[in-house]
N, C-alpha and C positions, 0 to 999 in steps of 0.2 A: 709861800706856804704850800700851795698846791704842788709846785714842782718838787719841794722837799718831800712831800707825802708820796709823790710818784716815785722819786728816787728811793725812798725807804721801802716802798712796796716792791720795786724791781730788785733791790738788794736782797730783800727777804726771799723773793722767788729764787734768786741765784743761790742763796744759802740753803734753801730747802732741799735742793737737788742732792748735794753731797750728804746732807743729813738723812734724807729719805733713803738714799742708796746704802748708807752705813747701817741703817736699821735692819736691812734685809727685808724679807717678805714673810707673810704669815707662815708659821711653822719653823722658821729658821731659828737657829740657836745663837745668833749673833748678839742681839740686844734684849736683855730681859726687861728693860723699861719701855719697850716699844709701845705697849698698850697705853701707858701713861702719856707718852709723847703724842700718840695718835689722838688721845682724848684732848690734850692741850691744843693741838692743831684744829680739831673740830670746834673747840671753844672759840678759837681765833676766827674761824670761818663764821661762826655765829655772830661774833662781834662785828665783823665786816658787814654781814647781812643787816644787823641792827643799825649800823651807821648809814647804810643805804636807805633803810626805811626812814631814818631820822632826817636825812638830807639827800633826797633823790637827785637833785640837780648836781650836787658835788659828785655823787656816785656816777652819774651818767658822764660827767666830764672826765672822771678818772677812767672809766671804761673806754671812752673815746681815745684818750691818750694811750692807754695800754694797747688798743687795737692799732693805732698808728705806729706804735713801737714795734708790734709784731709784724706789720707790713714792711717796715724798714728792715727788720731782721730777715724777712723773706727775700728782700731785694739784695741784701748784703750780709749773708750769714757769717762770713769770716770776721767782719767788723764786730758783730754782736758777740761772737765767740771770744774774740780778743778782749772785749769789754768785760764779759763775764769772768774771764780768767784773771784780768787785772783786779776786779772787785774781790774775787775769791782770794787772791794773793794778799791783797790789802787786809782782808778780814783775818787771814791766817797770821799775818804779822801782828795784828792786834790781839789775837786769841791763839797763840801757838800751841798751848796744851790741848785745847779743844780740837784744833785742827789736826794735831797728831793723833788724837783718839779717833777722829772720824777717818783719817787715812788708814789707820790700823784696822778699823772695822771693815773698811772697803776692801783692803787687801785680804783679810780673813774670808770675807764673803766671796771674793774672786777665787780664792784657793778652794773654797767649798764647791763652787760651781765648776771649777776645772776638774775636781775630783769626781763630781756626780752631776753632770750637766742635765741629765734627764730630770732629776729631782728639782733643780732650779727652774727648768721649763714648766714643770707641773705646778710649782709654787707661784710662778709668774702668772700662769693661766688661772689658778685659783684666786689670786689677788685681783686679777682683771675681772673675773666673773663676780667676785664679791662687790667690787666697785660698781659693776653694771647693775647689780641688784639694788644698790643704794641709790643710784642715779641713772636710770635708763636713758634719759635724754642725753646726758653727757656721754654715756656709753656709745650711743649712736653717732655722736659727733666724733668721738675717738675712732670708731670703726671707719667712718668716712675719711678721716685724715690718714689713717693707716692705708686704706685702699688707694687714696690719691698718691701717697708716697710710693706704694708698690707700683702703680701705673707709671709714675715718673721714672722710677728706677729701671723698670722694664724697658721703657722707651729710650733712656739714656743712662746705662749702667755707670758710666764714668762720673756722672753727677752725684752718685751715692757712694758713701764710704763702704768699702768692701770689708766684710767681717771674715775672719778665718773660719773654715768649716768646723762644725761641732763634731765631737767624737761620737 
């Protein structure tokens, strides 16, 4: 039961990424239903919080498993990336229409950002700042992780994926 729950949670996290990317950022014209989807995700977060209040032991066990999984992914990121890709491909086989919609939205957003990279940077910054207002503690954690990654990349640039320069 617990392992099924963990796998479902990990699968959901894997699926959230393409969906979140497909939605675009605040102010983007990619998805008119983005606010409704955001409200739905917020409700799911509330459900998770309620389940943790109802059963704190199970919640702590789940958090420990998730932390162990993150540590494994830090140790072998290629393996985790391959697993995520396999789960995404499996999901796309089961949901081809939704998968195609998401891919089309991602391509559209990518084209928009290629056409106006400054606008996308500003939207990402605004989105980041909005999330920081909502949860300052998480914001500080994100800033710390970003700083650590920058330090790692500066120390060993070959370890980090190189992005093409922006226009």
